[in-house]
Backbone bond lengths (Angstrom), bond angles and torsions (degrees), N, CA, C in turn:
res aa  C-N    CA-C-N  psi(-1)  N-CA   C-N-CA  omega(-1)  CA-C   N-CA-C  phi
1 M - - - 1.454 - - 1.525 109.67 -
2 A 1.320 116.69 -38.81 1.465 119.52 179.26 1.525 110.31 -63.74
3 T 1.330 117.14 -36.29 1.464 120.70 178.75 1.518 110.71 -61.22
4 R 1.313 116.86 -41.84 1.463 120.01 -178.16 1.518 112.50 -63.13
5 L 1.319 116.91 -28.20 1.466 119.73 177.15 1.524 111.41 -64.56
6 L 1.322 117.24 -27.03 1.459 122.22 -177.17 1.527 113.60 -95.77
7 L 1.323 117.25 -11.00 1.463 119.60 -172.55 1.530 113.45 -69.95
8 G 1.313 118.64 -30.16 1.467 120.10 176.82 1.526 110.64 -60.51
9 A 1.322 115.78 -47.22 1.468 120.15 177.66 1.525 110.63 -65.69
10 A 1.328 117.05 -39.47 1.468 120.61 -179.54 1.529 110.85 -62.72
11 M 1.341 116.74 -38.45 1.462 119.42 -177.91 1.528 112.45 -74.57
12 R 1.319 117.93 -9.86 1.461 119.67 171.05 1.531 110.57 -84.65
13 L 1.337 116.84 -11.96 1.463 121.47 178.18 1.523 112.65 -101.38
14 V 1.340 116.77 -37.58 1.466 121.53 -179.17 1.523 108.92 -129.96
15 G 1.312 116.24 157.09 1.456 120.49 177.98 1.517 111.81 -68.23
16 D 1.328 116.32 155.78 1.467 120.34 -179.45 1.525 112.01 -63.21
17 W 1.334 117.30 -27.07 1.460 120.64 177.40 1.529 110.42 -62.38
18 V 1.328 117.45 -28.97 1.466 120.97 178.32 1.530 109.71 -66.89
19 L 1.329 117.26 -35.90 1.467 119.91 177.78 1.523 111.08 -64.82
20 V 1.315 116.96 -39.67 1.471 120.63 178.89 1.531 109.19 -65.85
21 L 1.303 116.89 -42.50 1.458 121.81 177.20 1.531 110.47 -62.49
22 A 1.317 116.56 -45.70 1.465 121.03 179.53 1.523 111.11 -63.28
23 A 1.322 117.44 -34.89 1.467 120.77 -179.41 1.523 111.15 -59.92
24 G 1.332 116.99 -45.41 1.464 119.94 178.10 1.514 111.92 -63.48
25 A 1.321 116.69 -42.43 1.468 120.35 -179.23 1.527 111.23 -66.66
26 V 1.335 117.34 -42.52 1.465 120.68 -178.59 1.528 110.86 -70.02
27 L 1.334 117.78 -36.55 1.463 120.34 176.80 1.523 110.46 -65.49
28 C 1.315 116.59 -40.05 1.468 120.87 175.99 1.529 109.70 -59.96
29 L 1.316 116.68 -45.40 1.459 121.28 178.73 1.525 111.27 -62.98
30 S 1.327 117.10 -40.11 1.457 121.63 179.57 1.521 111.33 -58.52
31 N 1.328 116.69 -48.20 1.466 120.37 177.95 1.520 111.08 -65.09
32 G 1.334 116.41 -39.52 1.451 120.46 -179.68 1.523 113.03 -62.80
33 V 1.321 116.62 -34.65 1.471 120.46 178.47 1.522 110.10 -61.75
34 V 1.340 117.24 -43.28 1.462 120.06 -178.67 1.531 111.18 -74.30
35 V 1.319 118.03 -29.49 1.466 120.00 174.41 1.527 108.99 -63.77
36 A 1.334 116.52 -39.34 1.460 120.64 -178.92 1.524 112.58 -71.08
37 S 1.327 117.63 -37.74 1.464 119.97 -177.75 1.521 109.68 -157.59
38 T 1.322 115.90 137.11 1.463 120.86 177.30 1.527 111.60 -103.68
39 A 1.333 116.97 15.31 1.461 120.60 177.56 1.529 109.39 -65.90
40 F 1.312 116.76 165.95 1.462 122.42 -173.47 1.535 112.86 -59.75
41 V 1.323 117.97 -51.37 1.470 120.87 -175.54 1.532 111.67 -63.63
42 P 1.341 120.16 -47.62 1.467 118.62 176.11 1.535 112.58 -61.20
43 F 1.338 116.76 -35.48 1.464 119.34 178.86 1.526 110.76 -63.96
44 V 1.322 116.90 -44.47 1.472 120.55 178.31 1.529 110.02 -63.32
45 L 1.329 116.91 -42.30 1.457 120.89 176.74 1.529 110.79 -59.32
46 A 1.324 116.65 -43.37 1.463 120.92 179.33 1.531 110.94 -62.46
47 E 1.320 117.37 -40.38 1.471 120.58 178.42 1.525 111.01 -65.29
48 L 1.321 116.92 -40.84 1.467 120.55 177.40 1.528 110.76 -63.62
49 L 1.332 116.22 -43.13 1.464 120.13 177.71 1.525 110.95 -62.71
50 Q 1.324 116.80 -38.97 1.458 119.76 178.51 1.526 110.80 -63.78
51 G 1.322 116.99 -39.00 1.466 120.37 176.28 1.520 111.99 -62.79
52 V 1.332 116.32 -41.08 1.469 120.79 177.05 1.531 109.65 -62.57
53 A 1.330 116.50 -44.34 1.466 120.63 -179.64 1.527 111.14 -61.48
54 R 1.321 116.50 -44.11 1.472 119.96 -179.80 1.529 110.90 -63.94
55 A 1.316 116.66 -43.62 1.462 120.37 179.74 1.527 110.52 -62.17
56 C 1.323 116.77 -44.51 1.464 120.45 179.93 1.525 111.51 -65.74
57 F 1.338 116.96 -41.68 1.462 119.45 -178.43 1.522 111.48 -64.78
58 W 1.335 117.12 -54.38 1.463 119.31 -175.08 1.519 111.93 -64.91
59 T 1.321 117.17 -43.93 1.462 119.73 -179.76 1.517 110.71 -68.25
60 G 1.323 117.09 -46.74 1.458 120.45 -178.76 1.512 113.27 -65.27
61 S 1.333 117.78 -44.14 1.471 120.03 -177.10 1.523 111.23 -69.15
62 Q 1.315 117.59 -42.47 1.461 119.18 -179.55 1.528 111.33 -68.84
63 T 1.311 116.99 -39.87 1.465 119.90 176.98 1.526 110.04 -64.04
64 H 1.326 116.06 -40.21 1.464 120.18 -178.71 1.529 111.34 -61.95
65 V 1.316 117.86 -45.87 1.466 118.84 -177.84 1.520 111.81 -71.21
66 V 1.314 118.03 -31.31 1.467 120.41 177.97 1.526 110.38 -69.27
67 R 1.315 116.59 -35.44 1.466 120.22 -178.87 1.525 112.64 -81.79
68 G 1.321 117.98 -9.99 1.463 121.24 -176.65 1.521 112.92 -72.56
69 D 1.333 115.17 -175.08 1.458 122.24 -176.46 1.524 113.66 -81.29
70 T 1.321 118.19 -18.88 1.459 120.50 -177.46 1.525 110.45 -85.33
71 P 1.343 117.26 159.13 1.470 119.35 178.05 1.533 110.76 -57.58
72 A 1.326 116.50 135.37 1.464 122.47 -172.06 1.525 113.21 -62.01
73 V 1.326 118.01 -39.68 1.468 120.20 -175.26 1.528 110.67 -64.13
74 G 1.300 117.36 -48.64 1.462 120.85 179.70 1.521 111.84 -65.46
75 A 1.329 116.09 -39.71 1.460 120.05 -179.90 1.526 111.11 -66.04
76 L 1.336 117.15 -41.15 1.466 120.33 177.44 1.522 111.22 -65.09
77 A 1.327 116.14 -41.25 1.465 119.46 179.00 1.532 110.27 -61.59
78 T 1.320 116.67 -42.46 1.464 120.80 -179.17 1.522 111.33 -65.69
79 I 1.342 117.57 -48.17 1.466 119.63 -177.95 1.522 110.89 -65.58
80 N 1.324 117.81 -37.54 1.461 119.92 178.33 1.517 111.58 -68.24
81 F 1.327 117.57 -38.29 1.462 121.01 178.56 1.528 110.75 -65.50
82 V 1.327 115.79 -50.56 1.466 119.66 -177.93 1.533 110.67 -64.69
83 S 1.321 116.20 -42.94 1.470 119.69 -179.84 1.517 111.51 -64.21
84 S 1.311 116.45 -37.85 1.461 119.23 -176.92 1.529 112.74 -74.85
85 L 1.325 118.39 -10.92 1.461 119.81 173.97 1.525 110.45 -63.86
86 G 1.320 116.37 -32.37 1.458 120.39 179.70 1.512 113.55 -73.73
87 L 1.332 117.32 -20.10 1.465 119.69 -178.47 1.528 112.30 -61.29
88 P 1.328 120.19 -46.24 1.468 118.28 174.85 1.534 112.48 -86.12
89 A 1.332 117.66 -30.79 1.465 120.22 -176.16 1.528 112.05 -68.02
90 G 1.320 117.43 -39.21 1.462 120.92 -178.92 1.518 113.07 -59.57
91 P 1.331 118.48 -53.52 1.465 119.13 179.13 1.534 113.79 -63.91
92 V 1.330 117.00 -34.49 1.473 119.02 178.23 1.525 109.76 -64.38
93 L 1.335 116.30 -47.71 1.461 119.93 178.47 1.530 110.57 -62.45
94 A 1.327 116.57 -44.11 1.471 119.93 178.99 1.529 110.83 -60.85
95 G 1.327 116.78 -41.17 1.464 120.20 178.90 1.512 112.52 -62.49
96 L 1.324 116.25 -41.32 1.466 119.71 177.32 1.526 111.32 -65.45
97 L 1.329 116.29 -41.43 1.463 120.02 -178.14 1.525 112.95 -74.40
98 V 1.326 117.34 -32.03 1.463 119.97 -177.63 1.527 111.04 -68.56
99 E 1.339 116.97 -21.72 1.462 119.70 173.96 1.524 110.28 -61.74
100 H 1.318 115.43 -32.53 1.469 120.00 177.12 1.521 109.68 -78.76
101 S 1.337 115.92 -52.67 1.459 120.48 -178.85 1.527 109.47 -171.34
102 P 1.325 118.15 133.43 1.473 119.65 176.03 1.527 112.23 -59.92
103 R 1.314 116.90 -37.61 1.470 119.47 178.86 1.527 110.96 -65.40
104 T 1.328 116.71 -36.84 1.463 120.22 177.06 1.527 109.74 -63.34
105 A 1.332 116.37 -46.03 1.465 120.43 179.82 1.527 110.73 -58.95
106 L 1.326 116.94 -45.84 1.460 120.47 179.89 1.526 111.49 -68.51
107 G 1.319 116.85 -36.40 1.459 120.46 177.27 1.517 111.63 -64.23
108 V 1.333 116.95 -43.14 1.467 120.60 177.33 1.528 109.97 -65.03
109 G 1.338 116.26 -41.44 1.465 119.54 176.75 1.518 111.75 -60.33
110 S 1.314 116.20 -40.35 1.459 120.88 177.62 1.527 111.10 -64.65
111 A 1.316 116.79 -40.85 1.472 120.67 178.64 1.521 111.15 -65.89
112 I 1.327 116.96 -40.33 1.467 120.33 178.30 1.527 110.02 -63.79
113 A 1.343 116.57 -42.98 1.463 120.24 178.56 1.531 110.71 -63.27
114 A 1.327 116.97 -40.54 1.467 120.15 177.53 1.525 110.04 -64.12
115 G 1.335 116.38 -38.73 1.462 120.37 177.59 1.514 112.90 -64.97
116 A 1.320 117.20 -26.16 1.470 120.90 179.17 1.518 111.77 -69.36
117 V 1.313 116.71 -16.61 1.462 120.25 177.96 1.532 110.01 -66.94
118 V 1.318 117.45 -33.44 1.468 121.82 -176.00 1.534 111.66 -60.94
119 P 1.357 119.95 -52.87 1.465 117.23 178.22 1.532 112.32 -65.55
120 A 1.322 117.32 -28.06 1.471 119.42 178.00 1.531 110.78 -64.40
121 L 1.327 116.45 -30.53 1.461 119.72 177.49 1.527 112.01 -68.14
122 A 1.338 117.31 -21.14 1.457 121.65 -178.87 1.526 113.01 -89.17
123 L 1.326 117.79 -3.38 1.467 120.37 179.77 1.527 110.84 -65.50
124 D 1.337 116.32 151.41 1.456 120.78 174.71 1.523 109.06 -57.19
125 R 1.299 116.91 138.35 1.463 121.81 -178.64 1.529 109.53 -88.39
126 L 1.311 115.34 70.06 1.455 119.40 177.53 1.528 109.07 -67.80
127 P 1.328 117.10 144.55 1.469 119.00 -179.49 1.527 110.70 -69.88
128 P 1.323 116.16 164.43 1.472 118.54 175.94 1.524 110.87 -56.77
129 S 1.304 116.04 154.01 1.462 121.13 178.43 1.517 108.95 -68.94
130 S 1.307 114.47 154.64 1.454 118.71 175.00 1.521 108.37 -115.74
131 R 1.284 115.48 148.33 1.466 120.13 179.00 1.523 107.54 -73.90
132 R 1.324 115.24 123.53 1.461 119.39 178.97 1.521 108.91 -85.76
133 P 1.318 115.98 143.28 1.458 117.12 176.37 1.523 109.64 -65.52
134 S 1.302 115.76 152.59 1.459 120.73 -179.80 1.527 109.38 -64.76
135 V 1.314 115.53 123.11 1.462 121.20 -178.55 1.518 107.85 -119.01
136 P 1.325 117.39 132.05 1.465 117.94 178.24 1.521 110.72 -64.19
137 P 1.334 117.92 148.44 1.462 120.40 -179.48 1.523 111.20 -63.06
138 R 1.348 114.25 148.09 1.463 119.42 178.58 1.516 110.39 -72.66
139 E 1.298 115.26 146.29 1.467 120.86 176.04 1.525 107.80 -82.54
140 S 1.318 116.67 120.60 1.457 119.52 -179.21 1.527 111.73 -108.72
141 G 1.312 116.20 -9.30 1.462 118.92 -177.32 1.516 112.28 83.57
142 V 1.346 117.95 -2.04 1.458 122.02 179.75 1.521 107.73 -113.61
143 A 1.299 116.42 124.59 1.456 120.33 178.58 1.525 108.89 -99.35
144 L 1.318 116.42 133.04 1.453 121.20 175.72 1.519 107.96 -105.29
145 V 1.301 115.95 126.66 1.452 120.69 178.52 1.510 107.70 -116.30
146 W 1.321 117.06 122.35 1.454 121.88 -179.76 1.510 109.66 -108.22
147 T 1.294 115.54 134.97 1.473 120.14 172.27 1.506 106.94 -123.76
148 W 1.320 115.96 157.64 1.457 119.74 -177.19 1.517 110.00 -58.09
149 G 1.340 116.71 124.22 1.455 121.64 176.42 1.518 114.62 84.66
150 A 1.313 117.02 1.07 1.463 119.13 -178.43 1.536 108.80 -125.49
151 G 1.277 116.36 159.03 1.457 122.40 177.46 1.506 110.48 -86.99
152 P 1.333 116.42 -160.87 1.462 120.00 179.36 1.521 110.36 -65.38
153 A 1.307 115.42 144.49 1.465 121.05 -179.72 1.507 110.51 -88.82
């Protein structure tokens, strides 16, 4: 969560594709740390790195598809669908591999994360985001009223 607080500023310095690339590299490093040592401090470091990787991937990939040439709604639906395929597949594969060896499972996970860097290199090289000046909201003639626990009125 702390990483996400910094990503807006980071995306004004580097393109969002760099965050997706960094996510694969940091996830690979996270798994590699636990392969090297399962002691408490390396494990905590690996968990922190995994959080950084997740924040960079989700923020970078969603920002990238919204900024692209295709309509944002369809692009977001596609990236969320494809990305969410790994949510059940990853643990299933890890469970099968951990029966052989936890280090093998983590090593394969690290290799998969490293392999994810390759498609990230093929992403469009969109420039870093720019800070938009504050613009007042457009008048649409529709008023939204929110109350606690209820949606728009």
